[in-house]
N, C-alpha and C positions, 0 to 999 in steps of 0.2 A: 642722131638722125631725127629730123622733125617728122611728125605725122602728116599724112595727107589731109587729115581732118582739121577743121578750124575750131577754135574755142579753147577755154582754159582746161578742159578735161581731155585734151588730145593725148593719145598714146604715144609714148616715145620708146624707142629701142636703145639699149646701151647699158653698160654696167653702172656708170655714174647716175644716169637718169632713173635707175631702178635700184639704187643702193640699199634702201631700206628693206624692201621685200627680198632682194638678193641675199642680204646679210641674214635675214630671218631664216631663209631656206638653208643657208650654210649651217647655221646653228642647229636647225632641226635635223639636218642630215647627220650631224655628229651624234645626236640621240639615236637615230636609226642604226648607225654603225655600232653604238655602244650596246644595243640589244644583242647583236651577234657576238661582240667582244666578251660579254659576260661568260660565254661558253668556251672561249678559245683555249684557255690554259687548264681548265679543270674538268670539263664534262667527260672527256674520254676516261679520265681517272676515276670519275664517279661510277661510270659503267663497270670498270674493272674492280673497284674496291667496295662500293655500296651494293651493287647488284650481282657481284661475283661472276661476271661474264669472262669467259676465257677465249672466245673467238674474236679476233680483230674485226672480222667481217660483221659480226653481230653488233659490236660496239659502234662501228662506223655506219650502222643503219640509220642513225640520227642525221648524218650528213647526207645520205642518199635521200631520205625523206625531205630534208630541208631543200636540197638542190632541185629535186623533182617539182616540189610545190612552187619554189621561186621561179623556176624556168617557165612553167606553164602559166603562172600568174603574170610574168613579164610579157609573155606572148599575148595574153588577153588584155593586158593593161593599155596597150596602145590603141586598140579598137575601142575599148571602154572609155578612154580619155576623150576620144573624138565624140562619143555619144553622150557621156555624162558630165564631162568637164574634169579638169585636173584636180581641183580642190576636193571635190567629192570623193575621188579615189584616194587621195591622200588621207582624208579623215577615215575612210573605210579601212585603209591599211592599218592605222593605229588601233581601230576597234578590234581587228583580228589579233592584235598583240595582247589584249587584256587577259584572255584565258591562259596565256603561256606560263606566267609564274605560278598559277594555281595548279596546273597539270604537273609541273616540275616539282613543286614543293610537296604535293600530296601523292606523288607517283608510288603505287605499290609494286610496280614492275617497270623494267626498262622501256617497255613499249608505250607507256604513258609519256615518257620523255621523248620517244620517237614521234608520237602524236603531237606533242607540244611543238616540235620542230617543223611539222607540217604547217601549223598555224604561223610559226615564225617565218617560214618561207613565204607564205602569202603576205604577211606584214612587210617583208623586205621587197617582194616583187611589186607591191602597190606603192608603198611609201618612198622607197629609194628611187623607183622609176619616175615617180611624179616630181620629186625634188630635182632629178636630173633634167627632165623634159621642161619643167617650169623655168629653170635657170637658162636653158638654151633659148626658150621663148623670150625671156627678158632681155638678154644681151645682144641678140642679133648675130650676124655672121662674122663680124670683124674680130671679136675677142673671144671666140667660142672656146678655143683651147685653154685660155686662161680661166674662163668661167668653169670649165669642167675640171681643171686642175684644182681650183678652190673647192669645188663640190666634193670631189673624191678625196682630197686631202682632209677635209672636215670629217667625212664619213670614216676614214680609216684612222684618223687621230682618235675618234671615238672608240673604234675597235681596239686600238693599242692601249688607250687609257683603261678601258674596262677590263681588258685581258690582264694587265699588270695588277690592277687593284684587286680583282677577284683571286688571282694567284697569290698575292701577298696575304690577303685575308684568310685564304684557305689553309694557311699554315697554323692559324689559331682558332678558326671557326669551321663549322661543318660546310664543306664546299657547296652542297646542294642548297643550303640556306642562303649562302652568299648570292648564288645565282638567282633564286626566285625573289628575294627581297629587292635586289637591284632591278630585276625585270619589272616588278610591280611599280616601282617609282618612275622608271624611264617611260614605260607605256602610258602611265597616267599623265605625265607632263607633256609627252609628245601629242597625245590626243587633244588636250586642252589648248595647246599652242596652235595646232592645226585648225581647230574649230574657230578660235577667237581672232587670230591675227593674220592668217594667210589669205591672200586674194587670188582668184583664178587668173590665168594668163591667156585666155582664149582671144582677147582683143589684140594682144601682141602678135599672136600667130597670124591673124588676119592682116595686120599692118605689114609684117615681113613678107607675106605672100604677095600683097599688092605691090610692094617695092621690088620684089623679085622679078616681076614682069612676065612670067611664064604662064601662058594660058592653056597649056596642054591639059588634058583631063587627068584628074587624080586617080590613083590606084583604086580600083573598085573593091574596096574592103580588104580584110585581113588576108584572104587567100591569095589575092594578086600580089600584095606586098610581100608575103612569105615566099612565093615562088620567085619573084624578082630578086629579093635579097639573098635567097639561099642558092639559087641555081643560075640566074641569068647575068647578074652583074659581077664581074671578076673582082672588083675592089671590095664590095660588100661580102662576097664569098670568102675572100682572104681574111677580112676582119672577123667574120664569124668563126672561122676555124682557129684563128689566133686567140680570140676571146675564150673559146671552149678549152683550148689547151692551157691557157693562163689559169683558168679555174680548176683544171686538173691539179696544178701545183698548189692552189689555195686549199683544196680539199685535203691534199696530202699534209700540208702544213697544219691544218686545223685538226684533223682526225688522227693521223698516224704519227706525226712528229712528237707529240707529248709521250706516247707509248714507246717510241723508238729511243728517245732520250732517257726515259725512266729505265728501260732495259739496259742502257749504257751506264747506269749509275748516277744520273743527274738527280738532284733534289727537286722538290716541288718549287722552291724559290728559283732555282736555275731554269727550270722549265718555264716558269712564268716570265722570266727575263727574255728568253728566246721567243716565246709566244708573243711578247709585246714589242720586241725590237723589230721584227719583220714588218708588221703593219705600221709601226712608227716611222721607219725609214721610207716605206712605201708612201705614207701620207705626206710627210715633209717633202719628199722628192717631187711629188706631183705639183707643188707650188711652182717649181721651176720647169718641169717637163711639159706641162700644159701650155705655158707661155711659149716655151721653146718651139713646140710643134707648130704654133702660128707663124713662126718665122723661118724655120728650116724645112717644114713639110712633115707629113705624118709618117710616111713609109720608113725613112731611116731609123726613127726612134722605135717603131714597132718591131722591125726585123732585128735590130741589134739588141733590143730589150729582151726578146725571146731567147736569144743566144746567151745573154748574161744570166737569165734564169736557169738555163740548162747547166751552165757552169756552176751555179750555186748548188744545184742538186747533186752534181758530181762531188763537190766538196763535202756535202752532207754525208754521202755514202762513204767517202774515204775517211771521214772523221769517226765513223763507227759509233755514233751516239755520244761521244765525249763532248763536254760543254764548250771548250774554247773553239774547236772547229765548227761546232753547230752554231755558235754565236756569229762567227764570221760568215757562215753560209746564210744565216738569217739576214744579215746586213746586205749581202750580195743579192739575195732573192728580193729583198725590198727595193733595191736600186733598179733591178731589171723590171719589176712589176710597175714601179713608178714611171718608167719610160714608156710602158705599153698601155696602162689602164686608161688614163684620160685621153690619150692620143687615139685609141681605137674608137671611143664614142664620138670624138670630134670628127674623125674620118668618116664614120657612118653618117653623121649629121651633114657633113660637106656634100655627100653624094646623094642627098635626099631633098626633094621639094619640101618647103616648110609645112605644107598641108598634109604631107605624108609622114612627117617626122616621127610622130608618136608611134605609128604602126611599125615603121622600119626600125626605129630604135628598140621597140619591143621585140621584134624578130631577132635582132642582134643579141639582146639581153637574154632571150630564150636560149640561143645556142651557147652563149657564154656561160650561163648558170647551169646548163645541162652538163657542163664540165664538172660540177660538184658531184653529180651522180656517177659519171664515169670514173672520176678520180677516186671517189670513195670505194667503188667496186674494185678498181685496180689495186688500190692500197690494201683493202681488206683481204681480198682473195689472194693477192700476191704475198702478203705477210703470212697468211695461214698456210699456204701451199709451200712457199719457199722461205722468205725472210723479209723483214722490213727493208733492209738494204736493197734487196732485189726489186721490190716494188718501187722504191725511189729511183733506182737506175732505169726502170722501164719508162717512168714519167720523164726523166732527164732526156732520154732518146727522143721521145715524142715532142718534147719542147724544142729541142734543137731542130728537128725536122720542120716544125711549124715556122720557126724563124726563117729557114731557108725557103719555104714556100712563099712567105710574104716577099722576100727579096726577089723571087722569080716572077712576081706579079707585076704587070704593066700598070702604072698609075698615070693619070693625066691631070691637067690644070684647067679649071673653068673659072670665069669671072663671076663675082658675086655682086650684090647690090653695092653701089658706090664705086665700082670699078676696080677695087682691090682684088688680086687673085687669091684664091684659096689653094695653097700648095697641095698637090697630090690628089685632088678630088677628081672623081669621075663624073661624067655627064649622064644623067638619066635619059632614057629614050623618051 
């Protein structure tokens, strides 16, 4: 799409026209994901073995802290992006990551690790949010699902690779050392790349808004955007609840699954494989599902993906922590999450004016990542009061109900710039 401006410096929307910056942001998001992946296979075991914690709820406090910090940061990031610019928030996000390895490496108690995860949540809320929004800004509306599939695939390939490597190294090195050394390297590289190589995308937002042709007033700040996305718009409301429940699953896979498998007799190496396979399938699958949602619509993939996730959790319960069924459940959970994850963000973007995008995506990401908090609480308290299997079963029921709620929501189609329809999008008032 050509810019309305004249001259050699005209802004262009599209994946090909912005391939260099887009590719840079894809690689940067892999580093953002790797920061979280460092903890996936070993940190719950560190709480149990290094700090002698016996309460699952106490161990999962690091997931609660991470989820709460990330959710609130997501909510603020949309408003701040409009005021300060995307690149500044990206750089700030990496600055918050710098103290994380120090806190984990020198922690005299588990609560220093919890504090490190507050900062990690802020890092993810700013850095991942900005890589998402900036890619949406660059590509325009036509290939949004593909762009988000590439973004999320890169992020969760980073999660998977880091989870597997840390799990493998933890068999011969102190797990806490593996985590803090890896975090120090990744945070430093991410900050340097963001400062030196990334360019802001504010001009692309202005270009798309002009092409959009809608002259209705923008949402008057974060409060109006939050109310609209949370209460008034049925499609955004359906996306918010599905995102929240999706991350209930992720909190469970991150915090409870390693302990559940260890109780079932799995080795550290087997736990690392399960912890890595789930985000690996999730990441690779998004390369197809993001593109597919551009052609088949968002709703079918979201509804069916949530039901696939529910089936995976049922299989995990029936496997009782044994390695073969847990591995199969991890694959199935990754498939279901791949169907849902990029599609939800694309659906939210479809239903939003370009000028409101950062705020409304921030609201969605707030609700989605609040699922980490609820998931960790359900998993921790459920495992302490009843059992790990009971906690997983509760989340399975919630996940199935979420998929049915999306299936029952009415979705509509509106035209976007260039005349091509966006499947399943709703029209903003």
